[in-house]
C-alpha positions, 0 to 999 in steps of 0.5 A: 825821563821828563813827561812830554808837554801837550802842545797845540800849534796855531798858525796864521795861514796868511802869514805862514804862506807869505813867509814860506813863499819868500823862503821858497820863491814859490807858493807853498804846497801842503807838503811844504807847510807840513815840513815846517810844522814838523820842524816846529814839533821837533824844536829843541826848546819843545822836546819832549812834546806831543802835538794835541792838534794843529790849527790852520787859520786862513781866509777863504778866497774871494770867489766873486766877479768884479769889474775894473773901473778903468777898462771895464774888464771883468775878473772872476777872482774865484778862478784866479791861480791864487784862489785855486792854489789857496783852495787846494792848500786848505783842502789838502791840509784839512785831511791831515791827521790831528789837523783843523782848518778854521776859515775866515772871510776875504772881503773886496774893498775896491781898487787902488793904484799899484805901487809900481804904477804909482811910480810911473805915473809920477814921472814926467811927462805924465800919462793916462791911468790904465786898467792894468795900473789897478789892483784889487783891495782885499781885507781879511776878516774873522781869522784873528778872532778865530785864533783868539777863540781857539787859544782861549778855549784851549786854555780855559778847558785845560786841553793842553799845557802850552800853545805855539803861535805862528804869527806876526800880528800883535792882535794876538796879544790879548789871547796870549796874555789870557793863556799865560794867566791860565797857566799855559806856556806860550811859544812864539814862532815869527818865522824869522820876521825881521820886524816882529812886534815887540808886544808879541815877544813880551807876552811869549814865554819863549821865541822859537824863530 
């Protein structure tokens, strides 16, 4: 019988939530995420394998108030349903065995006209811009860096024999290349993303989905 390989699973939380939401048509629960992780661990290309640890990388929800520049309405983004769901998800996941939650930041970068509103405003006759036409712009910071640091640490300390990266972000390529140079097997799971970056596939030993 072959010796099970020791694997670390690194998940880009924002990417996983987006893909699962599309598949399930609802915001994923911790149970949904854990079922997805179990499906990875039992993948035919990985067995026999043991999971060293699961790393969930995500941005902490933005928790401050901001005022809409059109109608003056103030929104406390920390109290929105999306923020509450995200906090609850991370809180549940970090209690799971062999699970580590890495938190980045979500920064507010102003307002923009939403796509549907843009289409309406382009019609004739034109209408005035309304507060409801605007949507907040948030930028995620620190998540990619933390994924890269975790991969580098796992590789350089020889803690595992392979890593499974669940992401669609080509910014992960340098970390993937480092892991392979250090002798680790690198598996990519893009969750069936139809437009996954070619660079990710090139620098993975195998694509799982």
